[in-house]
DRENPA-3360 file (N, C-alpha, C; in nm, 2 decimals, always signed):
BEGIN
1 = MFHKDFGK = -4.42/-2.79/-3.58/-4.43/-2.73/-3.45/-4.58/-2.70/-3.42 ~ -4.62/-2.74/-3.30/-4.76/-2.71/-3.26/-4.78/-2.57/-3.20 ~ -4.89/-2.52/-3.23/-4.93/-2.39/-3.16/-4.95/-2.42/-3.02 ~ -4.92/-2.32/-2.93/-4.93/-2.34/-2.79/-5.07/-2.37/-2.74 ~ -5.17/-2.33/-2.82/-5.31/-2.36/-2.78/-5.37/-2.48/-2.85 ~ -5.28/-2.56/-2.92/-5.33/-2.67/-2.99/-5.40/-2.77/-2.89 ~ -5.52/-2.81/-2.93/-5.60/-2.90/-2.85/-5.69/-2.84/-2.74 ~ -5.68/-2.71/-2.72/-5.77/-2.64/-2.63/-5.89/-2.60/-2.70;
9 = KESDLLYT = -6.00/-2.61/-2.62/-6.13/-2.56/-2.67/-6.12/-2.40/-2.68 ~ -6.18/-2.35/-2.78/-6.17/-2.20/-2.80/-6.22/-2.13/-2.67 ~ -6.32/-2.18/-2.60/-6.38/-2.11/-2.49/-6.28/-2.12/-2.37 ~ -6.18/-2.20/-2.37/-6.08/-2.22/-2.26/-5.96/-2.12/-2.28 ~ -5.96/-2.05/-2.39/-5.84/-1.96/-2.41/-5.85/-1.84/-2.32 ~ -5.73/-1.81/-2.27/-5.72/-1.69/-2.18/-5.67/-1.57/-2.25 ~ -5.73/-1.46/-2.21/-5.70/-1.33/-2.27/-5.64/-1.24/-2.16 ~ -5.53/-1.17/-2.19/-5.48/-1.07/-2.10/-5.57/-0.95/-2.10;
17 = VKKAAEFM = -5.55/-0.86/-2.01/-5.63/-0.74/-2.00/-5.63/-0.66/-2.13 ~ -5.51/-0.65/-2.19/-5.50/-0.57/-2.31/-5.57/-0.64/-2.43 ~ -5.56/-0.77/-2.44/-5.62/-0.85/-2.55/-5.77/-0.85/-2.53 ~ -5.82/-0.87/-2.40/-5.96/-0.86/-2.37/-6.02/-0.73/-2.41 ~ -5.95/-0.62/-2.37/-6.00/-0.49/-2.41/-6.01/-0.47/-2.56 ~ -5.91/-0.52/-2.63/-5.92/-0.51/-2.78/-6.04/-0.59/-2.83 ~ -6.06/-0.71/-2.77/-6.18/-0.79/-2.81/-6.31/-0.72/-2.78 ~ -6.32/-0.65/-2.67/-6.44/-0.58/-2.63/-6.45/-0.44/-2.68;
25 = DVHPDTMR = -6.34/-0.39/-2.74/-6.34/-0.26/-2.80/-6.36/-0.15/-2.69 ~ -6.28/-0.17/-2.58/-6.28/-0.08/-2.47/-6.14/-0.06/-2.42 ~ -6.12/+0.04/-2.33/-5.99/+0.07/-2.27/-5.96/-0.04/-2.17 ~ -5.83/-0.08/-2.15/-5.79/-0.18/-2.05/-5.84/-0.15/-1.91 ~ -5.85/-0.02/-1.88/-5.90/+0.02/-1.74/-6.04/-0.02/-1.73 ~ -6.12/-0.01/-1.84/-6.26/-0.06/-1.83/-6.27/-0.20/-1.80 ~ -6.18/-0.28/-1.86/-6.18/-0.43/-1.83/-6.16/-0.45/-1.68 ~ -6.06/-0.38/-1.63/-6.02/-0.39/-1.49/-6.14/-0.35/-1.40;
33 = RWADNGEI = -6.21/-0.24/-1.44/-6.32/-0.19/-1.36/-6.44/-0.29/-1.36 ~ -6.47/-0.34/-1.48/-6.57/-0.44/-1.49/-6.54/-0.57/-1.41 ~ -6.42/-0.61/-1.41/-6.38/-0.73/-1.32/-6.39/-0.69/-1.18 ~ -6.35/-0.58/-1.14/-6.35/-0.54/-1.00/-6.50/-0.52/-0.95 ~ -6.59/-0.48/-1.04/-6.73/-0.46/-1.01/-6.81/-0.59/-1.02 ~ -6.75/-0.70/-1.07/-6.82/-0.83/-1.08/-6.90/-0.84/-1.21 ~ -6.88/-0.75/-1.30/-6.95/-0.76/-1.43/-6.90/-0.87/-1.52 ~ -6.77/-0.90/-1.50/-6.71/-1.02/-1.57/-6.61/-1.08/-1.48;
41 = KSTRHPIN = -6.61/-1.22/-1.49/-6.52/-1.29/-1.41/-6.37/-1.28/-1.46 ~ -6.28/-1.26/-1.37/-6.14/-1.27/-1.41/-6.07/-1.36/-1.31 ~ -5.95/-1.41/-1.35/-5.87/-1.49/-1.27/-5.73/-1.45/-1.28 ~ -5.64/-1.51/-1.20/-5.50/-1.47/-1.21/-5.42/-1.59/-1.28 ~ -5.33/-1.55/-1.37/-5.25/-1.65/-1.43/-5.16/-1.72/-1.33 ~ -5.15/-1.85/-1.32/-5.08/-1.92/-1.22/-4.93/-1.89/-1.22 ~ -4.87/-1.86/-1.33/-4.73/-1.84/-1.34/-4.69/-1.69/-1.31 ~ -4.76/-1.60/-1.38/-4.71/-1.46/-1.37/-4.81/-1.37/-1.29;
49 = NYRVFFLA = -4.92/-1.43/-1.24/-5.02/-1.36/-1.16/-5.09/-1.24/-1.24 ~ -5.08/-1.24/-1.37/-5.15/-1.14/-1.44/-5.30/-1.17/-1.44 ~ -5.38/-1.07/-1.45/-5.53/-1.09/-1.45/-5.56/-1.13/-1.60 ~ -5.64/-1.24/-1.61/-5.68/-1.29/-1.74/-5.82/-1.32/-1.74 ~ -5.88/-1.33/-1.86/-6.02/-1.35/-1.88/-6.04/-1.47/-1.98 ~ -6.14/-1.55/-1.95/-6.17/-1.66/-2.04/-6.25/-1.61/-2.16 ~ -6.22/-1.66/-2.28/-6.29/-1.61/-2.40/-6.44/-1.63/-2.38 ~ -6.49/-1.74/-2.32/-6.63/-1.77/-2.30/-6.70/-1.65/-2.22;
57 = DLMELRWK = -6.63/-1.61/-2.12/-6.68/-1.50/-2.04/-6.69/-1.37/-2.12 ~ -6.58/-1.34/-2.20/-6.58/-1.22/-2.28/-6.70/-1.22/-2.38 ~ -6.72/-1.34/-2.44/-6.82/-1.35/-2.54/-6.96/-1.33/-2.47 ~ -6.98/-1.39/-2.36/-7.11/-1.37/-2.28/-7.13/-1.22/-2.25 ~ -7.03/-1.15/-2.20/-7.05/-1.01/-2.17/-7.07/-0.93/-2.30 ~ -7.00/-0.96/-2.41/-7.02/-0.89/-2.53/-7.17/-0.91/-2.59 ~ -7.22/-1.03/-2.58/-7.36/-1.06/-2.62/-7.45/-0.98/-2.53 ~ -7.43/-0.98/-2.40/-7.51/-0.90/-2.31/-7.52/-0.75/-2.35;
65 = IEDQKNQ = -7.40/-0.70/-2.37/-7.39/-0.56/-2.41/-7.46/-0.53/-2.54 ~ -7.44/-0.62/-2.64/-7.51/-0.60/-2.77/-7.66/-0.61/-2.76 ~ -7.70/-0.70/-2.67/-7.85/-0.72/-2.65/-7.91/-0.60/-2.59 ~ -7.84/-0.54/-2.49/-7.89/-0.41/-2.43/-7.89/-0.30/-2.53 ~ -7.80/-0.29/-2.62/-7.80/-0.19/-2.73/-7.92/-0.20/-2.82 ~ -7.96/-0.33/-2.84/-8.07/-0.35/-2.94/-8.21/-0.34/-2.88 ~ -8.22/-0.31/-2.75/-8.35/-0.30/-2.69/-8.40/-0.16/-2.69;
% end
């Protein structure tokens, strides 16, 4: 049996608000606020209309935050 994400590039994977918050080590409300303020791009899942984030966007924001911490 194939994994549902088989064949997808890692950067194309979608994260729910909860999973994105875990990845970023923040509260889910923080993810929503960042998306609402334009700090990270989010989109809506075409089937269930949940807010989702692309892994590539999460990684970019995480690097940006880490870079700011190191300055």
